[in-house]
C-alpha positions in Angstrom: 101.7 89.6 42.2 100.9 90.3 38.6 101.7 87.8 35.8 105.0 87.8 34.1 103.5 88.8 30.7 102.1 92.0 32.3 105.4 92.8 33.9 107.3 92.3 30.7 104.8 94.4 28.8 105.3 97.3 31.2 109.1 96.8 30.9 108.9 96.9 27.1 107.1 100.2 27.3 110.1 101.6 29.1 112.5 100.6 26.3 110.3 101.7 23.3 109.1 98.1 22.8 112.6 96.9 21.8 112.8 93.3 23.0 116.5 93.1 22.1 117.4 96.1 24.4 115.2 94.7 27.1 116.8 91.3 27.0 120.3 92.8 27.2 119.3 95.1 30.0 117.7 92.4 32.0 120.7 90.1 31.5 123.2 92.8 32.5 121.2 93.8 35.6 120.7 90.2 36.7 124.4 89.7 36.4 125.0 92.8 38.6 122.5 91.5 41.2 124.2 88.1 41.2 127.5 89.8 42.1 126.0 91.6 45.0 124.3 94.8 43.7 121.4 95.9 45.9 117.9 95.6 44.4 116.2 99.0 43.8 112.7 97.5 44.6 111.0 98.5 47.9 109.5 95.0 48.2 111.2 91.9 49.7 113.2 90.3 46.9 114.8 87.4 48.8 112.7 84.8 47.1 112.8 86.4 43.7 115.0 85.4 40.8 117.6 88.0 39.6 115.9 88.2 36.2 112.5 88.9 37.8 114.0 91.7 40.0 115.6 93.2 36.9 112.3 93.1 34.9 110.4 94.7 37.8 113.1 97.4 38.2 112.8 98.3 34.5 109.0 98.1 34.5 108.8 100.4 37.5 111.0 103.0 35.9 113.6 102.5 38.7 116.3 101.4 36.3 117.0 103.6 33.3 118.7 102.1 30.2 121.7 104.1 29.1 122.0 104.8 25.4 118.3 104.5 24.8 117.3 107.3 22.4 113.6 107.9 22.3 112.3 108.0 18.7 110.6 111.2 17.7 107.3 110.6 15.9 
């Protein structure tokens, strides 16, 4: 398994490097998972923390963040 820093870096790329949006998204998704939402990951997630599952879902592009507007450059 890759290191947490690498997973967070990939997740940040999905949210235009906005750490605030990533933190809120991970928190909300971890809360959903703790209340019974099914993980979107294909791997076995039984021994993973909810926050790790959320980071991996975002990093993999499985979870899209609503309200995120890409900045035109």
